[in-house]
N, CA, C, O and CB atoms as a CASP TS submission, in Angstrom:
PFRMAT TS
TARGET T0000
AUTHOR 0000-0000-0000
METHOD Language model
MODEL 1
PARENT N/A
ATOM      1  N   MET     1      48.484  11.078  17.376  1.00  0.00           N
ATOM      2  CA  MET     1      48.343  12.256  18.214  1.00  0.00           C
ATOM      3  C   MET     1      47.600  12.761  18.797  1.00  0.00           C
ATOM      4  O   MET     1      46.384  12.645  18.647  1.00  0.00           O
ATOM      5  CB  MET     1      48.509  12.967  17.907  1.00  0.00           C
ATOM      6  N   ALA     2      48.486  13.827  20.057  1.00  0.00           N
ATOM      7  CA  ALA     2      48.033  13.827  21.270  1.00  0.00           C
ATOM      8  C   ALA     2      47.171  15.056  21.948  1.00  0.00           C
ATOM      9  O   ALA     2      46.579  16.004  21.431  1.00  0.00           O
ATOM     10  CB  ALA     2      49.110  13.592  21.917  1.00  0.00           C
ATOM     11  N   ASP     3      47.257  14.854  22.631  1.00  0.00           N
ATOM     12  CA  ASP     3      45.115  15.131  23.233  1.00  0.00           C
ATOM     13  C   ASP     3      45.538  17.130  23.380  1.00  0.00           C
ATOM     14  O   ASP     3      45.210  17.606  24.466  1.00  0.00           O
ATOM     15  CB  ASP     3      44.347  13.876  26.059  1.00  0.00           C
ATOM     16  N   ASN     4      45.862  17.624  22.878  1.00  0.00           N
ATOM     17  CA  ASN     4      46.043  18.776  23.610  1.00  0.00           C
ATOM     18  C   ASN     4      44.657  19.118  24.822  1.00  0.00           C
ATOM     19  O   ASN     4      45.087  18.821  25.937  1.00  0.00           O
ATOM     20  CB  ASN     4      46.228  19.964  22.404  1.00  0.00           C
ATOM     21  N   SER     5      43.765  19.431  24.879  1.00  0.00           N
ATOM     22  CA  SER     5      42.177  20.231  25.236  1.00  0.00           C
ATOM     23  C   SER     5      42.849  20.403  26.705  1.00  0.00           C
ATOM     24  O   SER     5      43.904  19.981  27.180  1.00  0.00           O
ATOM     25  CB  SER     5      40.264  19.093  25.117  1.00  0.00           C
ATOM     26  N   CYS     6      41.683  21.284  27.278  1.00  0.00           N
ATOM     27  CA  CYS     6      41.767  21.398  28.647  1.00  0.00           C
ATOM     28  C   CYS     6      40.895  21.556  29.084  1.00  0.00           C
ATOM     29  O   CYS     6      40.181  22.352  28.474  1.00  0.00           O
ATOM     30  CB  CYS     6      42.385  22.094  29.122  1.00  0.00           C
ATOM     31  N   SER     7      40.467  21.126  30.036  1.00  0.00           N
ATOM     32  CA  SER     7      38.758  21.150  30.575  1.00  0.00           C
ATOM     33  C   SER     7      39.507  23.060  32.690  1.00  0.00           C
ATOM     34  O   SER     7      40.301  23.345  33.587  1.00  0.00           O
ATOM     35  CB  SER     7      37.954  17.790  31.649  1.00  0.00           C
ATOM     36  N   GLU     8      38.582  23.337  32.118  1.00  0.00           N
ATOM     37  CA  GLU     8      38.526  24.757  33.667  1.00  0.00           C
ATOM     38  C   GLU     8      37.139  24.414  34.163  1.00  0.00           C
ATOM     39  O   GLU     8      36.280  23.854  33.481  1.00  0.00           O
ATOM     40  CB  GLU     8      38.525  26.986  33.119  1.00  0.00           C
ATOM     41  N   PHE     9      36.979  24.881  35.658  1.00  0.00           N
ATOM     42  CA  PHE     9      36.744  24.132  36.166  1.00  0.00           C
ATOM     43  C   PHE     9      36.200  25.778  37.648  1.00  0.00           C
ATOM     44  O   PHE     9      36.714  26.098  38.720  1.00  0.00           O
ATOM     45  CB  PHE     9      38.039  22.774  36.116  1.00  0.00           C
ATOM     46  N   ASP    10      35.399  26.150  37.126  1.00  0.00           N
ATOM     47  CA  ASP    10      34.802  26.790  38.533  1.00  0.00           C
ATOM     48  C   ASP    10      33.800  26.349  40.275  1.00  0.00           C
ATOM     49  O   ASP    10      32.630  26.434  40.647  1.00  0.00           O
ATOM     50  CB  ASP    10      33.993  27.608  37.864  1.00  0.00           C
ATOM     51  N   LEU    11      34.979  25.931  40.821  1.00  0.00           N
ATOM     52  CA  LEU    11      34.476  25.330  41.583  1.00  0.00           C
ATOM     53  C   LEU    11      34.270  25.959  42.485  1.00  0.00           C
ATOM     54  O   LEU    11      35.010  26.893  42.794  1.00  0.00           O
ATOM     55  CB  LEU    11      34.897  24.476  41.785  1.00  0.00           C
ATOM     56  N   HIS    12      32.915  25.536  43.351  1.00  0.00           N
ATOM     57  CA  HIS    12      32.693  26.326  44.870  1.00  0.00           C
ATOM     58  C   HIS    12      32.431  25.525  45.785  1.00  0.00           C
ATOM     59  O   HIS    12      31.544  24.739  45.451  1.00  0.00           O
ATOM     60  CB  HIS    12      31.578  27.323  45.013  1.00  0.00           C
ATOM     61  N   ILE    13      33.085  25.275  47.508  1.00  0.00           N
ATOM     62  CA  ILE    13      32.980  24.382  48.573  1.00  0.00           C
ATOM     63  C   ILE    13      32.939  25.025  48.927  1.00  0.00           C
ATOM     64  O   ILE    13      33.406  26.165  48.945  1.00  0.00           O
ATOM     65  CB  ILE    13      33.526  23.530  49.047  1.00  0.00           C
ATOM     66  N   TRP    14      31.392  23.575  49.981  1.00  0.00           N
ATOM     67  CA  TRP    14      30.699  24.631  51.325  1.00  0.00           C
ATOM     68  C   TRP    14      32.041  23.491  52.230  1.00  0.00           C
ATOM     69  O   TRP    14      32.888  22.913  51.549  1.00  0.00           O
ATOM     70  CB  TRP    14      28.130  24.432  51.965  1.00  0.00           C
ATOM     71  N   LYS    15      32.007  23.346  53.731  1.00  0.00           N
ATOM     72  CA  LYS    15      32.216  22.756  54.708  1.00  0.00           C
ATOM     73  C   LYS    15      32.332  23.462  55.562  1.00  0.00           C
ATOM     74  O   LYS    15      33.082  24.306  56.052  1.00  0.00           O
ATOM     75  CB  LYS    15      32.967  22.078  54.675  1.00  0.00           C
ATOM     76  N   ARG    16      30.388  22.396  55.811  1.00  0.00           N
ATOM     77  CA  ARG    16      30.079  22.392  57.029  1.00  0.00           C
ATOM     78  C   ARG    16      30.108  22.518  58.674  1.00  0.00           C
ATOM     79  O   ARG    16      28.984  22.340  59.143  1.00  0.00           O
ATOM     80  CB  ARG    16      29.980  22.005  56.854  1.00  0.00           C
ATOM     81  N   ALA    17      30.928  22.730  59.469  1.00  0.00           N
ATOM     82  CA  ALA    17      31.166  21.849  60.677  1.00  0.00           C
ATOM     83  C   ALA    17      30.635  20.767  61.530  1.00  0.00           C
ATOM     84  O   ALA    17      29.631  21.067  62.176  1.00  0.00           O
ATOM     85  CB  ALA    17      31.266  22.424  61.324  1.00  0.00           C
ATOM     86  N   GLY    18      31.149  19.447  61.680  1.00  0.00           N
ATOM     87  CA  GLY    18      30.211  18.588  61.957  1.00  0.00           C
ATOM     88  C   GLY    18      30.319  19.148  63.901  1.00  0.00           C
ATOM     89  O   GLY    18      31.255  19.743  64.435  1.00  0.00           O
ATOM     90  N   ILE    19      28.856  18.622  64.618  1.00  0.00           N
ATOM     91  CA  ILE    19      28.601  19.097  65.540  1.00  0.00           C
ATOM     92  C   ILE    19      28.250  18.037  65.987  1.00  0.00           C
ATOM     93  O   ILE    19      27.463  17.369  65.316  1.00  0.00           O
ATOM     94  CB  ILE    19      27.953  20.061  65.567  1.00  0.00           C
ATOM     95  N   CYS    20      28.897  17.352  67.750  1.00  0.00           N
ATOM     96  CA  CYS    20      28.333  16.532  68.977  1.00  0.00           C
ATOM     97  C   CYS    20      28.998  15.250  68.534  1.00  0.00           C
ATOM     98  O   CYS    20      28.662  14.089  68.772  1.00  0.00           O
ATOM     99  CB  CYS    20      26.525  16.429  69.175  1.00  0.00           C
ATOM    100  N   GLY    21      29.972  15.698  67.867  1.00  0.00           N
ATOM    101  CA  GLY    21      31.640  14.581  67.538  1.00  0.00           C
ATOM    102  C   GLY    21      31.200  13.450  66.051  1.00  0.00           C
ATOM    103  O   GLY    21      31.604  12.376  65.605  1.00  0.00           O
ATOM    104  N   ARG    22      30.131  14.495  65.689  1.00  0.00           N
ATOM    105  CA  ARG    22      30.461  14.448  63.986  1.00  0.00           C
ATOM    106  C   ARG    22      30.996  14.925  63.424  1.00  0.00           C
ATOM    107  O   ARG    22      30.974  16.144  63.598  1.00  0.00           O
ATOM    108  CB  ARG    22      29.869  14.588  63.216  1.00  0.00           C
ATOM    109  N   PRO    23      32.276  14.150  61.847  1.00  0.00           N
ATOM    110  CA  PRO    23      32.944  14.893  61.303  1.00  0.00           C
ATOM    111  C   PRO    23      32.085  16.227  60.193  1.00  0.00           C
ATOM    112  O   PRO    23      30.859  16.325  60.141  1.00  0.00           O
ATOM    113  CB  PRO    23      33.845  13.888  60.702  1.00  0.00           C
ATOM    114  N   ASP    24      32.758  16.860  59.640  1.00  0.00           N
ATOM    115  CA  ASP    24      32.677  18.184  59.136  1.00  0.00           C
ATOM    116  C   ASP    24      31.975  17.256  57.611  1.00  0.00           C
ATOM    117  O   ASP    24      32.533  16.275  57.121  1.00  0.00           O
ATOM    118  CB  ASP    24      34.459  19.304  59.089  1.00  0.00           C
ATOM    119  N   VAL    25      31.018  17.704  57.227  1.00  0.00           N
ATOM    120  CA  VAL    25      31.268  17.544  56.286  1.00  0.00           C
ATOM    121  C   VAL    25      30.292  18.625  54.554  1.00  0.00           C
ATOM    122  O   VAL    25      29.412  19.480  54.651  1.00  0.00           O
ATOM    123  CB  VAL    25      31.184  16.082  56.621  1.00  0.00           C
ATOM    124  N   TYR    26      31.087  17.962  52.961  1.00  0.00           N
ATOM    125  CA  TYR    26      31.253  19.227  51.827  1.00  0.00           C
ATOM    126  C   TYR    26      29.533  18.764  51.341  1.00  0.00           C
ATOM    127  O   TYR    26      28.780  17.791  51.384  1.00  0.00           O
ATOM    128  CB  TYR    26      32.942  19.013  50.223  1.00  0.00           C
ATOM    129  N   THR    27      29.560  20.310  50.836  1.00  0.00           N
ATOM    130  CA  THR    27      28.801  20.224  49.088  1.00  0.00           C
ATOM    131  C   THR    27      29.849  20.504  48.168  1.00  0.00           C
ATOM    132  O   THR    27      30.671  21.253  48.696  1.00  0.00           O
ATOM    133  CB  THR    27      27.473  21.498  48.664  1.00  0.00           C
ATOM    134  N   ILE    28      30.159  20.181  46.939  1.00  0.00           N
ATOM    135  CA  ILE    28      31.031  21.095  46.119  1.00  0.00           C
ATOM    136  C   ILE    28      30.125  21.012  44.780  1.00  0.00           C
ATOM    137  O   ILE    28      30.059  19.933  44.190  1.00  0.00           O
ATOM    138  CB  ILE    28      32.770  20.546  45.937  1.00  0.00           C
ATOM    139  N   GLY    29      29.664  21.760  44.459  1.00  0.00           N
ATOM    140  CA  GLY    29      29.999  22.557  42.815  1.00  0.00           C
ATOM    141  C   GLY    29      30.366  23.556  42.536  1.00  0.00           C
ATOM    142  O   GLY    29      30.703  24.510  43.237  1.00  0.00           O
ATOM    143  N   VAL    30      30.292  23.269  40.310  1.00  0.00           N
ATOM    144  CA  VAL    30      30.549  23.704  40.036  1.00  0.00           C
ATOM    145  C   VAL    30      29.838  24.877  38.920  1.00  0.00           C
ATOM    146  O   VAL    30      28.687  24.456  39.032  1.00  0.00           O
ATOM    147  CB  VAL    30      31.174  23.037  40.127  1.00  0.00           C
ATOM    148  N   TRP    31      29.799  25.233  38.618  1.00  0.00           N
ATOM    149  CA  TRP    31      29.588  26.993  38.024  1.00  0.00           C
ATOM    150  C   TRP    31      29.606  26.705  36.121  1.00  0.00           C
ATOM    151  O   TRP    31      30.503  27.066  35.359  1.00  0.00           O
ATOM    152  CB  TRP    31      31.509  28.390  38.698  1.00  0.00           C
ATOM    153  N   ASP    32      28.809  26.242  35.890  1.00  0.00           N
ATOM    154  CA  ASP    32      28.588  25.849  34.741  1.00  0.00           C
ATOM    155  C   ASP    32      27.526  27.184  33.713  1.00  0.00           C
ATOM    156  O   ASP    32      26.465  27.044  33.104  1.00  0.00           O
ATOM    157  CB  ASP    32      27.908  24.324  35.059  1.00  0.00           C
ATOM    158  N   GLY    33      28.587  28.627  33.952  1.00  0.00           N
ATOM    159  CA  GLY    33      27.809  29.590  33.751  1.00  0.00           C
ATOM    160  C   GLY    33      27.120  30.157  32.447  1.00  0.00           C
ATOM    161  O   GLY    33      27.113  30.716  31.351  1.00  0.00           O
ATOM    162  N   GLN    34      26.124  29.049  34.336  1.00  0.00           N
ATOM    163  CA  GLN    34      24.674  29.749  33.863  1.00  0.00           C
ATOM    164  C   GLN    34      23.954  29.057  35.609  1.00  0.00           C
ATOM    165  O   GLN    34      22.848  29.083  36.151  1.00  0.00           O
ATOM    166  CB  GLN    34      23.719  28.848  31.772  1.00  0.00           C
ATOM    167  N   GLN    35      24.980  28.640  35.876  1.00  0.00           N
ATOM    168  CA  GLN    35      23.998  28.128  37.698  1.00  0.00           C
ATOM    169  C   GLN    35      25.000  27.109  37.996  1.00  0.00           C
ATOM    170  O   GLN    35      25.611  26.407  37.190  1.00  0.00           O
ATOM    171  CB  GLN    35      21.906  27.155  37.690  1.00  0.00           C
ATOM    172  N   ILE    36      25.084  27.130  39.355  1.00  0.00           N
ATOM    173  CA  ILE    36      26.143  25.759  39.719  1.00  0.00           C
ATOM    174  C   ILE    36      25.427  25.101  39.817  1.00  0.00           C
ATOM    175  O   ILE    36      24.216  25.260  39.976  1.00  0.00           O
ATOM    176  CB  ILE    36      27.071  25.548  40.851  1.00  0.00           C
ATOM    177  N   ARG    37      26.361  23.734  39.700  1.00  0.00           N
ATOM    178  CA  ARG    37      25.772  22.110  39.124  1.00  0.00           C
ATOM    179  C   ARG    37      26.358  21.859  41.137  1.00  0.00           C
ATOM    180  O   ARG    37      27.146  22.297  41.975  1.00  0.00           O
ATOM    181  CB  ARG    37      27.109  20.829  37.068  1.00  0.00           C
ATOM    182  N   SER    38      25.355  20.937  40.954  1.00  0.00           N
ATOM    183  CA  SER    38      25.571  20.548  42.985  1.00  0.00           C
ATOM    184  C   SER    38      26.843  18.920  41.735  1.00  0.00           C
ATOM    185  O   SER    38      26.384  18.525  40.663  1.00  0.00           O
ATOM    186  CB  SER    38      22.796  19.545  44.731  1.00  0.00           C
ATOM    187  N   LEU    39      28.490  18.268  42.374  1.00  0.00           N
ATOM    188  CA  LEU    39      28.432  17.524  42.438  1.00  0.00           C
ATOM    189  C   LEU    39      28.049  16.525  43.285  1.00  0.00           C
ATOM    190  O   LEU    39      27.855  15.360  42.939  1.00  0.00           O
ATOM    191  CB  LEU    39      28.935  17.628  42.149  1.00  0.00           C
ATOM    192  N   CYS    40      27.909  17.075  44.666  1.00  0.00           N
ATOM    193  CA  CYS    40      27.455  15.873  46.180  1.00  0.00           C
ATOM    194  C   CYS    40      27.754  17.497  47.098  1.00  0.00           C
ATOM    195  O   CYS    40      28.410  18.528  47.247  1.00  0.00           O
ATOM    196  CB  CYS    40      29.111  13.806  46.765  1.00  0.00           C
ATOM    197  N   HIS    41      26.071  16.178  47.692  1.00  0.00           N
ATOM    198  CA  HIS    41      25.944  17.335  48.670  1.00  0.00           C
ATOM    199  C   HIS    41      25.567  16.807  49.822  1.00  0.00           C
ATOM    200  O   HIS    41      24.918  15.762  49.867  1.00  0.00           O
ATOM    201  CB  HIS    41      24.998  18.408  48.310  1.00  0.00           C
ATOM    202  N   ILE    42      26.050  17.683  51.206  1.00  0.00           N
ATOM    203  CA  ILE    42      26.553  17.264  52.283  1.00  0.00           C
ATOM    204  C   ILE    42      26.848  15.964  52.652  1.00  0.00           C
ATOM    205  O   ILE    42      26.099  15.096  53.100  1.00  0.00           O
ATOM    206  CB  ILE    42      25.954  17.653  53.004  1.00  0.00           C
ATOM    207  N   ALA    43      28.111  15.936  52.392  1.00  0.00           N
ATOM    208  CA  ALA    43      28.763  14.585  52.073  1.00  0.00           C
ATOM    209  C   ALA    43      29.865  14.504  53.322  1.00  0.00           C
ATOM    210  O   ALA    43      29.998  15.436  54.115  1.00  0.00           O
ATOM    211  CB  ALA    43      29.536  14.542  50.380  1.00  0.00           C
ATOM    212  N   PRO    44      30.562  13.394  53.389  1.00  0.00           N
ATOM    213  CA  PRO    44      31.232  13.178  54.321  1.00  0.00           C
ATOM    214  C   PRO    44      33.167  13.627  52.988  1.00  0.00           C
ATOM    215  O   PRO    44      32.954  14.012  51.838  1.00  0.00           O
ATOM    216  CB  PRO    44      30.643  11.240  55.152  1.00  0.00           C
ATOM    217  N   ILE    45      33.965  13.541  53.248  1.00  0.00           N
ATOM    218  CA  ILE    45      35.280  14.747  52.840  1.00  0.00           C
ATOM    219  C   ILE    45      35.200  12.447  52.188  1.00  0.00           C
ATOM    220  O   ILE    45      35.004  12.263  50.986  1.00  0.00           O
ATOM    221  CB  ILE    45      37.075  16.156  54.669  1.00  0.00           C
ATOM    222  N   GLU    46      35.276  11.867  52.602  1.00  0.00           N
ATOM    223  CA  GLU    46      34.762  10.564  51.992  1.00  0.00           C
ATOM    224  C   GLU    46      34.878  11.008  50.995  1.00  0.00           C
ATOM    225  O   GLU    46      35.965  11.224  50.459  1.00  0.00           O
ATOM    226  CB  GLU    46      33.493   9.924  52.230  1.00  0.00           C
ATOM    227  N   ALA    47      33.651  11.275  50.458  1.00  0.00           N
ATOM    228  CA  ALA    47      32.878  10.758  48.912  1.00  0.00           C
ATOM    229  C   ALA    47      32.564  12.117  48.597  1.00  0.00           C
ATOM    230  O   ALA    47      32.009  12.083  47.499  1.00  0.00           O
ATOM    231  CB  ALA    47      31.287   9.587  48.910  1.00  0.00           C
ATOM    232  N   ALA    48      32.655  13.558  49.094  1.00  0.00           N
ATOM    233  CA  ALA    48      33.112  14.770  48.599  1.00  0.00           C
ATOM    234  C   ALA    48      34.377  14.364  47.787  1.00  0.00           C
ATOM    235  O   ALA    48      34.030  14.193  46.618  1.00  0.00           O
ATOM    236  CB  ALA    48      33.378  15.826  49.758  1.00  0.00           C
ATOM    237  N   LEU    49      35.912  14.111  47.978  1.00  0.00           N
ATOM    238  CA  LEU    49      36.481  14.271  47.004  1.00  0.00           C
ATOM    239  C   LEU    49      36.223  12.600  46.063  1.00  0.00           C
ATOM    240  O   LEU    49      36.330  12.433  44.848  1.00  0.00           O
ATOM    241  CB  LEU    49      37.980  14.806  47.489  1.00  0.00           C
ATOM    242  N   ALA    50      36.045  12.080  46.595  1.00  0.00           N
ATOM    243  CA  ALA    50      35.777   9.894  45.636  1.00  0.00           C
ATOM    244  C   ALA    50      35.164  10.891  44.211  1.00  0.00           C
ATOM    245  O   ALA    50      35.662  11.115  43.107  1.00  0.00           O
ATOM    246  CB  ALA    50      33.584   7.995  46.799  1.00  0.00           C
ATOM    247  N   THR    51      33.303  11.514  45.139  1.00  0.00           N
ATOM    248  CA  THR    51      32.506  12.210  43.707  1.00  0.00           C
ATOM    249  C   THR    51      33.429  13.092  42.996  1.00  0.00           C
ATOM    250  O   THR    51      33.266  12.997  41.780  1.00  0.00           O
ATOM    251  CB  THR    51      31.107  13.227  44.062  1.00  0.00           C
ATOM    252  N   LEU    52      34.500  14.060  43.396  1.00  0.00           N
ATOM    253  CA  LEU    52      35.487  15.074  42.738  1.00  0.00           C
ATOM    254  C   LEU    52      36.726  14.677  41.605  1.00  0.00           C
ATOM    255  O   LEU    52      36.922  15.020  40.440  1.00  0.00           O
ATOM    256  CB  LEU    52      36.199  15.687  43.936  1.00  0.00           C
ATOM    257  N   ARG    53      37.734  13.427  42.928  1.00  0.00           N
ATOM    258  CA  ARG    53      37.922  12.571  41.493  1.00  0.00           C
ATOM    259  C   ARG    53      37.022  12.572  41.035  1.00  0.00           C
ATOM    260  O   ARG    53      36.503  13.668  41.244  1.00  0.00           O
ATOM    261  CB  ARG    53      38.286  11.281  41.373  1.00  0.00           C
ATOM    262  N   GLN    54      35.893  11.453  39.977  1.00  0.00           N
ATOM    263  CA  GLN    54      35.338  11.340  39.755  1.00  0.00           C
ATOM    264  C   GLN    54      34.757  12.471  37.649  1.00  0.00           C
ATOM    265  O   GLN    54      34.786  12.220  36.444  1.00  0.00           O
ATOM    266  CB  GLN    54      35.053  11.271  41.172  1.00  0.00           C
ATOM    267  N   VAL    55      34.433  13.384  38.392  1.00  0.00           N
ATOM    268  CA  VAL    55      34.303  14.266  37.463  1.00  0.00           C
ATOM    269  C   VAL    55      35.648  14.609  36.653  1.00  0.00           C
ATOM    270  O   VAL    55      35.934  14.363  35.482  1.00  0.00           O
ATOM    271  CB  VAL    55      33.734  15.371  38.090  1.00  0.00           C
ATOM    272  N   LEU    56      36.440  15.312  37.744  1.00  0.00           N
ATOM    273  CA  LEU    56      38.452  15.581  37.253  1.00  0.00           C
ATOM    274  C   LEU    56      38.417  14.283  35.822  1.00  0.00           C
ATOM    275  O   LEU    56      38.567  14.662  34.660  1.00  0.00           O
ATOM    276  CB  LEU    56      40.210  14.747  39.264  1.00  0.00           C
ATOM    277  N   GLU    57      38.192  12.726  36.188  1.00  0.00           N
ATOM    278  CA  GLU    57      39.069  12.474  35.318  1.00  0.00           C
ATOM    279  C   GLU    57      38.452  12.021  34.337  1.00  0.00           C
ATOM    280  O   GLU    57      39.265  11.935  33.417  1.00  0.00           O
ATOM    281  CB  GLU    57      39.987  11.761  35.678  1.00  0.00           C
ATOM    282  N   ASN    58      36.952  11.506  33.851  1.00  0.00           N
ATOM    283  CA  ASN    58      36.136  12.212  33.557  1.00  0.00           C
ATOM    284  C   ASN    58      35.777  13.639  32.254  1.00  0.00           C
ATOM    285  O   ASN    58      35.034  13.810  31.288  1.00  0.00           O
ATOM    286  CB  ASN    58      36.157  12.399  34.627  1.00  0.00           C
ATOM    287  N   ALA    59      36.845  14.405  33.013  1.00  0.00           N
ATOM    288  CA  ALA    59      36.971  15.742  31.833  1.00  0.00           C
ATOM    289  C   ALA    59      36.889  15.292  30.826  1.00  0.00           C
ATOM    290  O   ALA    59      37.015  14.077  30.668  1.00  0.00           O
ATOM    291  CB  ALA    59      38.181  16.615  31.677  1.00  0.00           C
ATOM    292  N   GLY    60      36.650  16.135  29.822  1.00  0.00           N
ATOM    293  CA  GLY    60      37.218  16.515  29.053  1.00  0.00           C
ATOM    294  C   GLY    60      36.324  14.816  27.774  1.00  0.00           C
ATOM    295  O   GLY    60      36.796  14.455  26.695  1.00  0.00           O
ATOM    296  N   HIS    61      35.451  14.395  28.253  1.00  0.00           N
ATOM    297  CA  HIS    61      35.482  13.137  27.440  1.00  0.00           C
ATOM    298  C   HIS    61      33.817  12.318  27.972  1.00  0.00           C
ATOM    299  O   HIS    61      33.360  12.182  29.107  1.00  0.00           O
ATOM    300  CB  HIS    61      37.176  12.087  27.925  1.00  0.00           C
ATOM    301  N   ALA    62      33.350  11.977  26.872  1.00  0.00           N
ATOM    302  CA  ALA    62      32.126  12.265  26.573  1.00  0.00           C
ATOM    303  C   ALA    62      31.330  11.362  27.812  1.00  0.00           C
ATOM    304  O   ALA    62      30.155  11.014  27.694  1.00  0.00           O
ATOM    305  CB  ALA    62      31.810  11.896  24.956  1.00  0.00           C
ATOM    306  N   ALA    63      32.127  11.063  28.948  1.00  0.00           N
ATOM    307  CA  ALA    63      31.542  10.631  29.933  1.00  0.00           C
ATOM    308  C   ALA    63      29.918  11.446  30.529  1.00  0.00           C
ATOM    309  O   ALA    63      29.567  12.626  30.550  1.00  0.00           O
ATOM    310  CB  ALA    63      32.707  10.675  30.858  1.00  0.00           C
ATOM    311  N   PRO    64      29.169  10.047  30.994  1.00  0.00           N
ATOM    312  CA  PRO    64      27.709  10.780  31.581  1.00  0.00           C
ATOM    313  C   PRO    64      28.268  11.223  32.656  1.00  0.00           C
ATOM    314  O   PRO    64      28.994  10.478  33.313  1.00  0.00           O
ATOM    315  CB  PRO    64      26.270   9.850  31.950  1.00  0.00           C
ATOM    316  N   VAL    65      27.945  13.002  33.169  1.00  0.00           N
ATOM    317  CA  VAL    65      28.000  12.956  34.912  1.00  0.00           C
ATOM    318  C   VAL    65      26.760  12.389  35.779  1.00  0.00           C
ATOM    319  O   VAL    65      25.616  11.997  35.551  1.00  0.00           O
ATOM    320  CB  VAL    65      28.148  14.523  35.485  1.00  0.00           C
ATOM    321  N   PRO    66      27.937  12.623  37.333  1.00  0.00           N
ATOM    322  CA  PRO    66      27.911  11.265  37.612  1.00  0.00           C
ATOM    323  C   PRO    66      26.700  11.926  38.396  1.00  0.00           C
ATOM    324  O   PRO    66      26.816  13.139  38.566  1.00  0.00           O
ATOM    325  CB  PRO    66      29.279  10.321  38.316  1.00  0.00           C
ATOM    326  N   GLN    67      25.282  11.180  39.021  1.00  0.00           N
ATOM    327  CA  GLN    67      24.848  11.293  39.739  1.00  0.00           C
ATOM    328  C   GLN    67      25.463  11.920  41.415  1.00  0.00           C
ATOM    329  O   GLN    67      26.553  11.763  41.964  1.00  0.00           O
ATOM    330  CB  GLN    67      24.421  10.336  39.440  1.00  0.00           C
ATOM    331  N   ARG    68      24.181  12.680  41.864  1.00  0.00           N
ATOM    332  CA  ARG    68      25.285  13.546  42.850  1.00  0.00           C
ATOM    333  C   ARG    68      24.643  12.880  44.362  1.00  0.00           C
ATOM    334  O   ARG    68      23.512  12.608  44.762  1.00  0.00           O
ATOM    335  CB  ARG    68      25.114  15.738  42.697  1.00  0.00           C
ATOM    336  N   MET    69      25.449  12.828  44.694  1.00  0.00           N
ATOM    337  CA  MET    69      25.790  12.054  46.444  1.00  0.00           C
ATOM    338  C   MET    69      24.751  11.965  46.795  1.00  0.00           C
ATOM    339  O   MET    69      24.010  12.593  46.040  1.00  0.00           O
ATOM    340  CB  MET    69      26.612  12.792  47.735  1.00  0.00           C
ATOM    341  N   LYS    70      23.958  11.246  48.012  1.00  0.00           N
ATOM    342  CA  LYS    70      22.945  11.741  48.619  1.00  0.00           C
ATOM    343  C   LYS    70      23.522  11.304  49.969  1.00  0.00           C
ATOM    344  O   LYS    70      24.261  10.320  49.999  1.00  0.00           O
ATOM    345  CB  LYS    70      21.514  11.257  48.144  1.00  0.00           C
ATOM    346  N   ALA    71      23.247  11.936  51.018  1.00  0.00           N
ATOM    347  CA  ALA    71      23.418  11.921  52.790  1.00  0.00           C
ATOM    348  C   ALA    71      22.579  10.807  52.579  1.00  0.00           C
ATOM    349  O   ALA    71      21.709  10.512  51.759  1.00  0.00           O
ATOM    350  CB  ALA    71      22.817  13.360  54.028  1.00  0.00           C
ATOM    351  N   THR    72      23.330  10.042  54.004  1.00  0.00           N
ATOM    352  CA  THR    72      22.202   9.185  54.260  1.00  0.00           C
ATOM    353  C   THR    72      22.040  10.030  55.901  1.00  0.00           C
ATOM    354  O   THR    72      22.937  10.805  56.233  1.00  0.00           O
ATOM    355  CB  THR    72      22.596   7.188  54.155  1.00  0.00           C
ATOM    356  N   PRO    73      21.003   9.824  56.708  1.00  0.00           N
ATOM    357  CA  PRO    73      20.912  10.433  57.759  1.00  0.00           C
ATOM    358  C   PRO    73      21.409  10.362  58.927  1.00  0.00           C
ATOM    359  O   PRO    73      21.011  11.018  59.889  1.00  0.00           O
ATOM    360  CB  PRO    73      20.134  10.450  57.896  1.00  0.00           C
ATOM    361  N   SER    74      22.780   9.152  58.937  1.00  0.00           N
ATOM    362  CA  SER    74      23.845   9.243  60.071  1.00  0.00           C
ATOM    363  C   SER    74      23.905  10.311  59.323  1.00  0.00           C
ATOM    364  O   SER    74      22.879  10.880  59.697  1.00  0.00           O
ATOM    365  CB  SER    74      25.163   8.213  60.461  1.00  0.00           C
ATOM    366  N   GLN    75      24.331  10.933  58.600  1.00  0.00           N
ATOM    367  CA  GLN    75      25.716  11.983  57.437  1.00  0.00           C
ATOM    368  C   GLN    75      24.948  13.069  57.281  1.00  0.00           C
ATOM    369  O   GLN    75      25.595  13.919  56.669  1.00  0.00           O
ATOM    370  CB  GLN    75      26.279  11.346  55.515  1.00  0.00           C
ATOM    371  N   THR    76      23.289  13.636  57.692  1.00  0.00           N
ATOM    372  CA  THR    76      23.386  15.299  57.769  1.00  0.00           C
ATOM    373  C   THR    76      23.779  15.240  59.758  1.00  0.00           C
ATOM    374  O   THR    76      24.283  14.349  60.443  1.00  0.00           O
ATOM    375  CB  THR    76      21.297  16.371  57.121  1.00  0.00           C
ATOM    376  N   LEU    77      23.278  16.577  60.102  1.00  0.00           N
ATOM    377  CA  LEU    77      24.029  17.192  60.837  1.00  0.00           C
ATOM    378  C   LEU    77      22.086  17.240  61.337  1.00  0.00           C
ATOM    379  O   LEU    77      21.720  17.866  62.332  1.00  0.00           O
ATOM    380  CB  LEU    77      25.347  18.567  60.265  1.00  0.00           C
TER
END
């Protein structure tokens, strides 16, 4: 029997413009009903989207919540 369960997300995406030629960075959070839970914080677009993809692919499964990605000093503004 197919599983027809659905997952719904209340995503919040913040974009911080890069300065001095640096790329833009992103913070992605999801509202869990009581607070915003950060999925990634001040990450380049590739890392932010990879984290979001992992969360979406694991939605509805008993998978562990991914660890919040931390920017390296070269990625921060």
